[in-house]
C-alpha positions as a Markdown table, in Angstrom:
| # | Residue | x | y | z |
|---|---|---|---|---|
| 1 | Met | -41.8 | 70.8 | 53.9 |
| 2 | Glu | -40.0 | 73.5 | 55.8 |
| 3 | Thr | -40.6 | 77.1 | 54.7 |
| 4 | Ile | -37.5 | 79.1 | 54.1 |
| 5 | Pro | -37.7 | 82.6 | 55.7 |
| 6 | Asn | -37.1 | 85.9 | 53.8 |
| 7 | Cys | -33.7 | 87.5 | 54.1 |
| 8 | Pro | -33.6 | 89.6 | 57.4 |
| 9 | Lys | -31.4 | 92.2 | 55.7 |
| 10 | Cys | -33.1 | 92.9 | 52.4 |
| 11 | Glu | -36.4 | 91.0 | 52.8 |
| 12 | Ser | -35.7 | 89.1 | 49.5 |
| 13 | Thr | -37.9 | 86.1 | 48.9 |
| 14 | Tyr | -35.3 | 84.3 | 46.8 |
| 15 | Thr | -33.4 | 82.8 | 49.8 |
| 16 | Tyr | -32.4 | 79.2 | 49.8 |
| 17 | Asp | -31.1 | 76.6 | 52.3 |
| 18 | Asp | -27.4 | 75.8 | 51.8 |
| 19 | Gly | -27.3 | 72.8 | 54.3 |
| 20 | Leu | -26.0 | 74.6 | 57.4 |
| 21 | Ala | -27.3 | 78.1 | 56.7 |
| 22 | Phe | -29.8 | 80.1 | 54.7 |
| 23 | Val | -28.4 | 82.3 | 51.9 |
| 24 | Cys | -29.7 | 85.3 | 50.1 |
| 25 | Pro | -28.4 | 85.5 | 46.5 |
| 26 | Glu | -29.3 | 89.2 | 46.2 |
| 27 | Cys | -27.3 | 90.7 | 49.1 |
| 28 | Gly | -25.1 | 87.7 | 50.0 |
| 29 | His | -26.3 | 87.6 | 53.6 |
| 30 | Glu | -26.0 | 84.2 | 55.4 |
| 31 | Trp | -27.7 | 83.2 | 58.6 |
| 32 | Thr | -28.6 | 80.0 | 60.5 |
| 33 | Ala | -31.9 | 78.7 | 61.8 |
| 34 | Phe | -30.7 | 79.4 | 65.3 |
| 35 | Glu | -30.0 | 83.0 | 64.5 |
| 36 | Gln | -33.4 | 83.3 | 62.9 |
| 37 | Lys | -35.1 | 81.9 | 66.1 |
| 38 | Glu | -33.1 | 84.2 | 68.3 |
| 39 | Ala | -34.1 | 87.2 | 66.3 |
| 40 | Glu | -37.8 | 86.2 | 66.5 |
| 41 | Glu | -37.5 | 85.7 | 70.2 |
| 42 | Ala | -35.8 | 89.1 | 70.7 |
| 43 | Ala | -38.7 | 90.8 | 68.8 |
| 44 | Leu | -41.2 | 89.7 | 71.4 |
| 45 | Ile | -42.3 | 92.4 | 74.0 |
| 46 | Arg | -42.4 | 91.1 | 77.6 |
| 47 | Asp | -43.7 | 92.6 | 80.8 |
| 48 | Ser | -41.9 | 93.1 | 84.0 |
| 49 | Val | -42.1 | 89.4 | 85.0 |
| 50 | Gly | -41.3 | 87.9 | 81.6 |
| 51 | Asn | -44.8 | 87.3 | 80.2 |
| 52 | Val | -45.2 | 87.8 | 76.5 |
| 53 | Leu | -47.5 | 90.7 | 75.7 |
| 54 | Asn | -49.9 | 90.8 | 72.8 |
| 55 | Glu | -51.8 | 93.7 | 71.3 |
| 56 | Gly | -55.1 | 94.1 | 73.0 |
| 57 | Asp | -54.0 | 92.7 | 76.4 |
| 58 | Ser | -54.9 | 94.2 | 79.7 |
| 59 | Val | -52.1 | 95.1 | 82.0 |
| 60 | Thr | -51.6 | 96.8 | 85.4 |
| 61 | Ile | -49.1 | 99.4 | 86.3 |
| 62 | Ile | -46.6 | 98.1 | 88.9 |
| 63 | Lys | -45.2 | 101.4 | 90.3 |
| 64 | Asp | -46.2 | 105.0 | 90.5 |
| 65 | Leu | -45.3 | 106.8 | 87.3 |
| 66 | Lys | -44.9 | 110.5 | 86.7 |
| 67 | Val | -46.8 | 111.7 | 83.7 |
| 68 | Lys | -45.4 | 114.7 | 81.8 |
| 69 | Gly | -47.9 | 117.5 | 81.7 |
| 70 | Ala | -50.3 | 115.9 | 84.2 |
| 71 | Thr | -51.0 | 117.2 | 87.7 |
| 72 | Ser | -51.1 | 113.8 | 89.3 |
| 73 | Asp | -49.1 | 110.5 | 89.0 |
| 74 | Leu | -50.3 | 107.3 | 87.4 |
| 75 | Lys | -50.7 | 105.1 | 90.5 |
| 76 | Ala | -49.5 | 101.5 | 90.9 |
| 77 | Gly | -52.3 | 99.0 | 90.4 |
| 78 | Thr | -54.0 | 101.1 | 87.7 |
| 79 | Lys | -55.6 | 98.8 | 85.1 |
| 80 | Val | -54.9 | 99.6 | 81.5 |
| 81 | Lys | -57.0 | 97.9 | 78.8 |
| 82 | Ser | -56.2 | 97.3 | 75.1 |
| 83 | Ile | -52.5 | 98.0 | 74.8 |
| 84 | Arg | -50.9 | 98.5 | 71.4 |
| 85 | Phe | -47.3 | 98.2 | 70.3 |
| 86 | Cys | -45.9 | 101.5 | 69.1 |
| 87 | Gly | -42.4 | 100.7 | 68.1 |
| 88 | Asp | -39.8 | 102.8 | 70.0 |
| 89 | Val | -41.1 | 106.2 | 71.0 |
| 90 | Asp | -38.5 | 107.7 | 73.4 |
| 91 | Gly | -37.8 | 104.3 | 74.9 |
| 92 | His | -41.5 | 103.5 | 75.3 |
| 93 | Asp | -42.8 | 100.5 | 73.5 |
| 94 | Leu | -46.5 | 100.4 | 74.5 |
| 95 | Glu | -49.4 | 102.8 | 73.7 |
| 96 | Ala | -52.5 | 102.6 | 75.9 |
| 97 | Lys | -55.6 | 104.6 | 76.8 |
| 98 | Val | -55.8 | 105.2 | 80.6 |
| 99 | Glu | -59.2 | 106.4 | 81.8 |
| 100 | Ser | -58.3 | 109.6 | 83.6 |
| 101 | Phe | -55.1 | 110.4 | 81.5 |
| 102 | Gly | -56.0 | 109.7 | 77.9 |
| 103 | Thr | -53.5 | 108.1 | 75.5 |
| 104 | Leu | -50.1 | 107.4 | 77.1 |
| 105 | Tyr | -46.8 | 105.8 | 76.0 |
| 106 | Ile | -45.6 | 103.3 | 78.6 |
| 107 | Lys | -42.4 | 101.2 | 79.0 |
| 108 | Ser | -43.2 | 97.5 | 79.2 |
| 109 | Lys | -40.9 | 97.1 | 82.2 |
| 110 | Phe | -43.5 | 99.0 | 84.3 |
| 111 | Val | -46.5 | 96.8 | 83.5 |
| 112 | Lys | -47.7 | 93.3 | 84.5 |
| 113 | Lys | -50.0 | 91.3 | 82.3 |
| 114 | Ile | -53.4 | 90.5 | 83.7 |
| 115 | Val | -53.9 | 86.8 | 83.3 |
| 116 | Leu | -57.6 | 85.8 | 83.4 |
| 117 | Thr | -58.4 | 82.6 | 85.3 |
| 118 | Lys | -61.6 | 80.7 | 84.8 |
| 119 | Lys | -63.8 | 80.5 | 87.9 |
| 120 | Leu | -65.7 | 77.4 | 88.7 |
| 121 | Arg | -69.3 | 77.8 | 89.4 |
| 122 | Ser | -70.3 | 76.8 | 92.9 |
| 123 | Asp | -72.8 | 74.1 | 91.6 |
| 124 | Ser | -70.2 | 72.3 | 89.6 |
| 125 | Phe | -67.8 | 72.4 | 92.5 |
| 126 | Arg | -70.4 | 70.8 | 94.8 |
| 127 | Ser | -71.3 | 68.2 | 92.3 |
| 128 | Phe | -67.6 | 67.4 | 91.8 |
| 129 | Leu | -67.2 | 66.8 | 95.6 |
| 130 | Phe | -70.1 | 64.3 | 95.7 |
| 131 | Leu | -69.3 | 62.2 | 92.7 |
């Protein structure tokens, strides 16, 4: 059974499926499943190359950034651990603790997600070659 989403306008739980669209009887708002999917997709925060970011991810800075109130810049290649989503604070959508700077707000277009790859142990690689 398909679950019917809450109304995106008033968050009412009394929505129903009217064949082609979802309808909210409280506010009269109508929307389609396609619009619902587009809204969910737009709510995702992506990095500079399009990877979806999650809270707690590690990222790297992709260009030198000036930090207000600091004597030095945040250099490209700086690793930032445990990012959090902060909504929209002056156009910045990520909050992170950087080792020498403290807590900073960063725009997601200036970071790249660190994707961990699993390394093969050298023994298993050798045994794989001689099978």
